[in-house]
VMD Tcl script that draws the C-alpha trace (Angstrom):
set ca {
  {0.35 -39.36 -36.27}
  {-2.47 -41.04 -37.93}
  {-6.07 -40.18 -37.11}
  {-8.19 -42.21 -35.31}
  {-12.21 -42.17 -35.41}
  {-12.82 -38.38 -35.85}
  {-10.14 -37.37 -33.61}
  {-5.99 -36.57 -33.62}
  {-3.38 -37.26 -31.34}
  {-2.56 -33.98 -29.78}
  {0.62 -33.20 -28.06}
  {-0.66 -31.84 -24.37}
  {1.93 -30.77 -21.75}
  {2.00 -33.30 -19.24}
  {0.65 -32.55 -15.55}
  {3.67 -31.62 -14.49}
  {6.78 -30.39 -16.04}
  {10.07 -29.10 -14.73}
  {13.12 -26.78 -15.86}
  {14.40 -29.11 -18.13}
  {11.59 -28.83 -20.35}
  {8.39 -31.50 -21.02}
  {8.16 -34.66 -21.99}
  {7.85 -35.01 -25.79}
  {6.18 -38.20 -25.60}
  {2.97 -37.52 -23.64}
  {-0.32 -37.75 -25.80}
  {-3.27 -37.37 -25.00}
  {-6.41 -37.73 -27.52}
  {-8.91 -35.27 -28.12}
  {-11.06 -34.41 -30.67}
  {-9.24 -32.33 -33.44}
  {-9.43 -28.74 -32.97}
  {-9.57 -26.56 -36.30}
  {-6.59 -24.82 -37.39}
  {-7.33 -23.10 -39.29}
  {-3.64 3.45 -36.55}
  {-1.53 6.00 -34.60}
  {0.96 2.80 -33.18}
  {1.81 2.70 -29.93}
  {5.80 2.92 -28.88}
  {7.23 -0.42 -29.13}
  {7.44 -2.18 -26.05}
  {10.45 -3.52 -26.21}
  {12.98 -1.42 -28.38}
  {14.02 2.12 -27.87}
  {11.78 4.85 -29.25}
  {11.80 5.80 -33.18}
  {12.29 8.40 -34.92}
  {9.45 10.07 -36.87}
  {5.86 10.42 -36.95}
  {4.02 7.21 -36.41}
  {0.40 8.36 -36.82}
  {-2.24 6.74 -38.78}
  {-6.41 7.32 -38.51}
  {-8.72 4.06 -39.29}
  {-11.72 4.71 -40.45}
  {-14.90 3.80 -39.08}
  {-16.90 0.90 -40.07}
  {-20.53 0.58 -39.90}
  {-23.14 -0.73 -36.71}
  {-24.88 -3.74 -36.43}
  {-24.22 -6.28 -34.54}
  {-23.56 -10.17 -34.11}
  {-25.02 -12.92 -32.20}
  {-23.13 -13.34 -29.27}
  {-22.66 -16.91 -28.06}
  {-20.92 -17.02 -24.96}
  {-19.73 -20.62 -24.36}
  {-16.60 -21.45 -22.70}
  {-16.73 -24.48 -25.36}
  {-16.10 -21.72 -28.14}
  {-12.38 -21.68 -27.41}
  {-11.63 -25.01 -29.59}
  {-12.81 -24.39 -32.40}
  {-10.16 -26.15 -34.29}
  {-11.87 -28.81 -36.10}
  {-10.92 -29.23 -39.59}
  {-7.50 -28.17 -40.23}
  {-6.24 -26.92 -43.52}
  {-2.74 -27.64 -44.83}
  {-0.93 -24.87 -44.14}
  {0.20 -24.64 -47.75}
  {-3.29 -24.43 -49.07}
  {-3.91 -20.96 -50.42}
  {-8.23 -21.47 -50.42}
  {-9.52 -18.84 -47.52}
  {-11.85 -20.67 -45.02}
  {-15.43 -20.25 -45.80}
  {-15.99 -19.44 -42.24}
  {-14.41 -16.21 -42.71}
  {-16.03 -15.45 -46.16}
  {-19.27 -16.11 -44.80}
  {-21.38 -12.74 -43.76}
  {-18.56 -10.54 -43.81}
  {-20.92 -7.50 -43.45}
  {-22.72 -9.01 -40.16}
  {-18.79 -9.55 -38.57}
  {-17.70 -6.62 -39.47}
  {-20.11 -4.72 -36.93}
  {-18.80 -6.64 -33.86}
  {-20.00 -4.97 -30.49}
  {-22.21 -2.21 -32.43}
  {-25.04 -3.36 -30.75}
  {-23.85 -3.55 -26.67}
  {-21.91 0.08 -27.12}
  {-25.13 1.79 -29.08}
  {-23.17 3.63 -31.69}
  {-24.94 5.30 -35.26}
  {-21.52 5.18 -36.94}
  {-21.95 5.49 -40.51}
  {-20.40 3.08 -43.05}
  {-17.13 3.73 -44.31}
  {-15.55 1.10 -46.96}
  {-11.57 2.47 -46.83}
  {-8.79 2.73 -45.07}
  {-6.83 5.73 -44.98}
  {-3.07 5.51 -45.82}
  {-2.02 8.23 -43.13}
  {1.32 10.40 -44.11}
  {4.16 9.54 -45.89}
  {7.43 9.65 -44.40}
  {10.17 10.95 -45.93}
  {12.80 8.25 -46.58}
  {16.47 9.58 -46.56}
  {18.91 7.64 -48.89}
  {20.61 4.95 -46.67}
  {24.24 5.23 -46.10}
  {26.96 3.22 -47.98}
  {28.13 -0.29 -46.82}
  {31.21 -1.95 -47.55}
  {31.19 -5.06 -49.41}
  {32.12 -7.45 -47.03}
  {28.91 -6.25 -44.92}
  {26.78 -7.04 -48.22}
  {28.16 -9.89 -49.09}
  {27.53 -11.80 -45.40}
  {24.13 -10.57 -45.50}
  {24.05 -12.24 -48.92}
  {25.17 -15.42 -47.48}
  {22.99 -15.25 -44.60}
  {19.93 -14.62 -46.86}
  {21.03 -17.69 -49.42}
  {21.02 -19.71 -46.27}
  {17.23 -18.95 -44.89}
  {16.40 -19.86 -48.72}
  {17.82 -22.74 -48.50}
  {15.95 -24.47 -45.47}
  {12.89 -26.51 -46.17}
  {12.12 -26.60 -42.29}
  {9.15 -24.75 -41.54}
  {8.87 -22.30 -38.99}
  {6.54 -19.60 -37.53}
  {6.25 -16.27 -36.50}
  {4.41 -16.45 -33.27}
  {4.06 -12.84 -32.74}
  {3.33 -9.83 -35.05}
  {1.24 -6.95 -35.76}
  {-0.10 -6.72 -39.00}
  {-2.14 -4.04 -38.58}
  {1.12 -2.03 -37.40}
  {2.80 -3.18 -40.19}
  {0.63 -2.16 -42.42}
  {0.36 1.61 -41.51}
  {3.79 1.85 -41.57}
  {4.02 0.27 -45.45}
  {1.11 2.68 -45.94}
  {3.57 5.82 -45.93}
  {5.51 4.48 -48.87}
  {2.45 4.75 -51.06}
  {3.18 1.41 -53.04}
  {0.46 0.13 -51.60}
  {-3.46 0.14 -51.65}
  {-5.53 0.52 -48.76}
  {-6.80 -2.92 -49.35}
  {-3.38 -4.31 -49.37}
  {-2.07 -6.94 -46.97}
  {0.30 -10.08 -46.07}
  {-0.54 -11.39 -49.32}
  {0.33 -8.32 -51.46}
  {3.57 -7.71 -48.96}
  {5.18 -11.42 -49.69}
  {4.69 -10.70 -53.47}
  {6.89 -7.15 -53.25}
  {9.19 -8.62 -50.55}
  {10.20 -12.07 -51.75}
  {13.33 -12.08 -50.05}
  {12.13 -11.36 -46.50}
  {9.60 -14.59 -46.90}
  {12.12 -17.46 -47.33}
  {10.03 -20.41 -48.69}
  {9.94 -22.24 -45.38}
  {8.19 -19.52 -43.49}
  {4.83 -21.35 -42.86}
  {2.61 -18.25 -41.07}
  {2.27 -16.27 -38.47}
  {0.21 -15.31 -35.30}
  {-1.22 -11.63 -35.76}
  {-1.74 -9.73 -32.11}
  {-4.45 -7.18 -32.22}
  {-3.97 -5.30 -29.22}
  {-4.85 -1.74 -30.39}
  {-8.54 -1.42 -28.92}
  {-9.27 1.47 -31.23}
  {-9.09 -0.82 -34.47}
  {-11.57 -3.45 -33.27}
  {-14.13 -1.83 -30.71}
  {-17.01 0.03 -32.33}
  {-18.12 2.35 -30.25}
  {-19.54 6.15 -30.65}
  {-16.16 7.69 -29.53}
  {-14.02 5.52 -31.59}
  {-13.05 6.88 -35.20}
  {-10.00 4.26 -35.76}
  {-12.44 1.29 -35.88}
  {-11.68 -0.86 -38.99}
  {-13.01 -4.53 -38.49}
  {-13.59 -4.80 -42.31}
  {-9.67 -4.79 -43.04}
  {-8.82 -7.80 -40.25}
  {-11.91 -9.74 -41.77}
  {-10.47 -9.83 -45.36}
  {-6.90 -10.39 -43.70}
  {-7.83 -13.71 -42.24}
  {-8.59 -14.88 -45.53}
  {-5.14 -15.59 -46.48}
  {-3.77 -18.70 -44.41}
  {-0.57 -17.24 -43.80}
  {-3.18 -15.89 -40.98}
  {-2.53 -19.57 -38.62}
  {-4.62 -17.40 -35.70}
  {-5.04 -14.71 -33.55}
  {-4.53 -13.13 -30.16}
  {-6.68 -10.38 -28.90}
  {-6.30 -7.71 -25.87}
  {-5.15 -4.42 -24.76}
  {-1.54 -3.57 -24.31}
  {-0.35 -2.05 -20.92}
  {-0.25 1.18 -23.07}
  {-3.99 1.43 -23.66}
  {-4.88 0.29 -20.58}
  {-5.48 3.66 -19.23}
  {-8.42 4.72 -22.32}
  {-9.88 1.09 -22.59}
  {-9.79 -0.41 -18.98}
  {-12.37 0.64 -17.51}
  {-14.75 0.95 -20.48}
  {-17.48 -1.49 -20.48}
  {-17.37 -1.37 -24.91}
  {-14.11 -3.13 -24.86}
  {-14.63 -5.57 -22.34}
  {-18.34 -6.33 -23.80}
  {-16.50 -6.89 -27.33}
  {-13.49 -9.06 -26.02}
  {-16.24 -11.57 -24.68}
  {-17.76 -11.29 -28.00}
  {-14.71 -12.26 -30.26}
  {-13.49 -14.63 -27.67}
  {-16.60 -16.54 -27.83}
  {-16.49 -16.79 -31.63}
  {-13.37 -18.25 -32.11}
  {-13.91 -19.65 -35.66}
  {-14.72 -16.59 -37.44}
  {-11.66 -14.49 -36.31}
  {-8.98 -17.52 -35.90}
  {-8.77 -16.91 -32.30}
  {-5.83 -18.67 -30.56}
  {-5.16 -16.60 -27.22}
  {-5.77 -13.96 -25.20}
  {-3.80 -10.86 -25.15}
  {-1.25 -9.20 -25.44}
  {-1.22 -8.08 -21.82}
  {0.64 -7.47 -18.95}
  {2.58 -5.09 -16.78}
  {5.21 -2.06 -18.38}
  {7.05 -0.10 -16.02}
  {9.50 1.29 -18.44}
  {7.78 4.38 -20.38}
  {4.31 3.65 -20.02}
  {1.65 6.12 -19.73}
  {-0.66 3.69 -17.89}
  {-0.92 4.04 -14.03}
  {0.54 0.52 -12.39}
  {-3.31 -0.31 -10.52}
  {-4.90 -0.07 -14.00}
  {-2.19 -1.96 -15.62}
  {-3.20 -4.45 -12.43}
  {-6.59 -4.09 -12.69}
  {-6.65 -5.00 -16.73}
  {-4.03 -7.26 -16.73}
  {-6.44 -9.63 -14.02}
  {-9.48 -9.04 -16.32}
  {-7.17 -10.48 -19.17}
  {-5.81 -13.44 -17.15}
  {-9.78 -14.31 -15.94}
  {-10.83 -14.49 -20.03}
  {-7.93 -17.06 -20.68}
  {-9.58 -19.09 -17.69}
  {-12.69 -18.51 -19.03}
  {-12.25 -19.79 -22.32}
  {-9.38 -22.20 -21.79}
  {-6.77 -20.20 -23.65}
  {-3.01 -19.49 -23.66}
  {-2.41 -15.88 -22.72}
  {0.26 -13.95 -24.03}
  {2.07 -11.67 -21.31}
  {4.01 -8.11 -22.13}
  {6.23 -7.65 -18.94}
  {8.81 -4.69 -18.95}
  {10.81 -3.66 -15.84}
  {11.95 -0.05 -15.84}
  {12.53 3.09 -13.16}
  {8.99 2.67 -11.93}
  {9.33 -0.79 -10.27}
  {9.83 -4.46 -11.06}
  {6.88 -5.47 -13.72}
  {7.98 -9.27 -14.00}
  {7.04 -9.10 -9.60}
  {3.67 -7.73 -10.54}
  {2.97 -10.14 -13.47}
  {3.46 -13.36 -11.53}
  {1.84 -12.10 -8.13}
  {-1.49 -11.89 -10.29}
  {-1.12 -15.11 -12.24}
  {-0.39 -16.93 -8.54}
  {-3.71 -15.75 -7.38}
  {-5.10 -17.17 -10.31}
  {-2.94 -20.36 -10.34}
  {-3.80 -21.06 -6.44}
  {-7.74 -20.73 -7.30}
  {-7.91 -22.66 -10.30}
  {-5.20 -24.42 -11.63}
  {-1.04 -23.33 -12.67}
  {-1.14 -25.03 -16.01}
  {-2.27 -21.89 -18.01}
  {-0.24 -21.95 -21.16}
  {1.73 -18.53 -21.43}
  {3.75 -16.93 -24.02}
  {6.34 -14.44 -22.21}
  {6.08 -12.00 -25.32}
  {9.89 -10.84 -25.98}
  {11.55 -11.98 -22.99}
  {15.05 -9.96 -23.03}
  {15.47 -10.83 -19.30}
  {18.63 -13.23 -17.30}
  {18.09 -16.24 -16.47}
  {17.24 -16.02 -12.85}
  {13.98 -14.02 -13.72}
  {13.49 -17.28 -16.36}
  {13.67 -19.48 -13.44}
  {10.98 -17.89 -11.69}
  {8.59 -17.84 -14.69}
  {9.58 -21.57 -15.08}
  {9.38 -22.43 -11.35}
  {5.73 -21.51 -11.18}
  {4.15 -21.46 -14.68}
  {4.77 -24.80 -15.63}
  {3.52 -24.24 -18.83}
  {5.36 -20.71 -19.84}
  {6.99 -20.35 -23.35}
  {9.23 -17.82 -23.87}
  {9.41 -15.82 -27.14}
  {12.49 -14.36 -28.30}
  {12.56 -11.87 -31.59}
  {15.78 -10.56 -33.48}
  {16.42 -8.24 -30.15}
  {18.13 -11.31 -29.58}
  {20.99 -10.00 -32.32}
  {22.41 -7.27 -29.81}
  {22.07 -9.75 -26.41}
  {24.69 -8.84 -23.46}
  {26.29 -11.90 -21.59}
  {23.17 -12.03 -18.97}
  {21.07 -12.17 -21.72}
  {22.41 -14.89 -24.00}
  {23.00 -17.15 -20.66}
  {19.30 -17.22 -20.52}
  {18.94 -18.49 -23.98}
  {21.67 -21.24 -23.36}
  {20.05 -22.34 -20.19}
  {16.29 -22.11 -21.42}
  {15.19 -25.39 -22.58}
  {14.63 -25.75 -26.41}
  {11.46 -26.99 -26.03}
  {10.63 -23.80 -23.94}
  {11.41 -21.39 -26.99}
  {9.52 -19.46 -29.35}
  {9.94 -17.70 -32.83}
  {9.15 -14.21 -33.10}
  {9.20 -10.80 -34.72}
  {7.25 -8.12 -32.85}
  {7.13 -7.34 -36.31}
  {6.84 -4.45 -37.42}
  {9.85 -3.43 -34.85}
  {13.26 -5.19 -34.65}
  {14.23 -5.58 -38.11}
  {17.43 -8.04 -38.90}
  {20.08 -5.58 -40.71}
  {20.82 -8.74 -42.69}
  {17.43 -7.39 -44.57}
  {17.85 -3.67 -45.07}
  {18.58 -3.62 -48.27}
  {15.61 -5.69 -49.00}
  {12.62 -4.18 -47.49}
  {11.52 -0.66 -46.57}
  {13.45 0.93 -43.89}
  {12.64 0.06 -40.11}
  {10.03 -2.26 -41.02}
  {10.46 -5.35 -40.26}
  {7.83 -8.64 -42.13}
  {7.09 -11.70 -40.24}
  {9.13 -13.88 -42.34}
  {12.65 -12.27 -40.87}
  {11.83 -14.43 -37.44}
  {14.33 -16.99 -39.33}
  {17.33 -14.59 -38.15}
  {16.05 -15.23 -34.28}
  {16.28 -18.91 -35.08}
  {19.56 -18.52 -36.65}
  {21.36 -16.55 -33.58}
  {19.68 -19.38 -31.35}
  {21.21 -22.12 -32.97}
  {24.80 -20.55 -32.77}
  {23.74 -19.68 -28.75}
  {23.08 -22.83 -28.21}
  {25.63 -24.63 -30.53}
  {22.84 -26.64 -32.63}
  {21.97 -26.07 -36.39}
  {19.66 -23.68 -37.30}
  {17.24 -26.90 -38.56}
  {16.92 -28.13 -35.44}
  {15.86 -24.47 -33.94}
  {12.96 -24.00 -36.37}
  {11.52 -27.63 -36.14}
  {11.50 -27.25 -32.44}
  {10.17 -23.76 -32.14}
  {7.59 -24.95 -34.56}
  {6.21 -27.72 -32.72}
  {6.74 -25.73 -29.69}
  {4.16 -22.91 -31.39}
  {1.69 -25.47 -32.36}
  {1.70 -26.88 -28.56}
  {1.93 -24.16 -27.19}
  {-1.57 -22.62 -29.50}
  {-3.00 -25.87 -29.60}
  {-2.24 -25.91 -33.46}
  {-2.85 -29.65 -34.38}
  {0.23 -31.86 -34.57}
  {-0.08 -33.95 -38.28}
}
mol new
graphics top color blue
foreach p $ca { graphics top sphere $p radius 0.5 }
foreach p [lrange $ca 0 end-1] q [lrange $ca 1 end] { graphics top cylinder $p $q radius 0.2 }
display resetview
């Protein structure tokens, strides 16, 4: 699309959307917006074996100036090309100052530490032998993935958790991150991989307060220098709601982070929500914390990333929709929503589509094990409402087993999800990659070129 003046044409969802999808021709001209460790149990797959514990050192403690303004949500004004390798000057500038976010309000006197601990290495056992047919099949899939030039985005991953799991192998330095992973595991990052949206959902990593020994904001800032990071989201996962939900330090830090979006590539609020499967946080605390996240999304006009998982404690979908309904009645229903790691059936998807006209459903490689009711939902949900995810380091596709560390998914593997969606919808891989690429840019308000 052509630029006109100082603005670009951005796709915006129409005022009314239906289950059949949005009108792709609806355009609204706006000013250009700049593009730019103890691990929690995986929220959507079965428990993993082994020790998932790592501690992060504490960083130093001076504060940034807070500029609370709802206008900061639209920080995207000069987006570099996705292929650009030069780090943003906004990220490099004054790292020391930004590294100490939240310390003035939280009154900590922590001493600065400059390295991250690698945690404890996990013993790995040799993988069982695979037959030749399986190996050949996996190689054929990888060749297919590496032959396409259609760009795709991993819309949801956890790079801090990936770091923790990879450091067990002792093959990386404490300062390593996405650039080193791409170099070490090229088979896991096909050339069409355009980047990722990193979700930071464990407050221990980014809330600088006196009782937090895992604070490590410097690592985040260093990682954001890479253009593989298209953006970030920030929130409190339901698993952490009991500990952090009533702490002023967390909510103060969230306000500071969301109010200076350009420095931290902020794209959305979350992941947050309700988990009634195996979460130790009480339902009342989870509802209160989720309600506050929704309010922040409206305040800063940002998309909301929702984790919602039913279980023997109740129906999380109903709880989430009820809280959203309250805000939508008071404000407006057109909140952009990324319904993360969707594994439910079509009837529940219809409820989301009916109540939330700008909802998108994220699918992970868990789709490779779906049963018919879940497959039917994939078939019926319009392609313009689907996003690709890995939820890395979880849900590793088996076709990558021989080429990357055991049980560690990486962002480039989202293409395996796309192939399965193409099979279910009876279309080509390229069609799914193109649609989900555009959907991610639209949902997260990344400029269209």
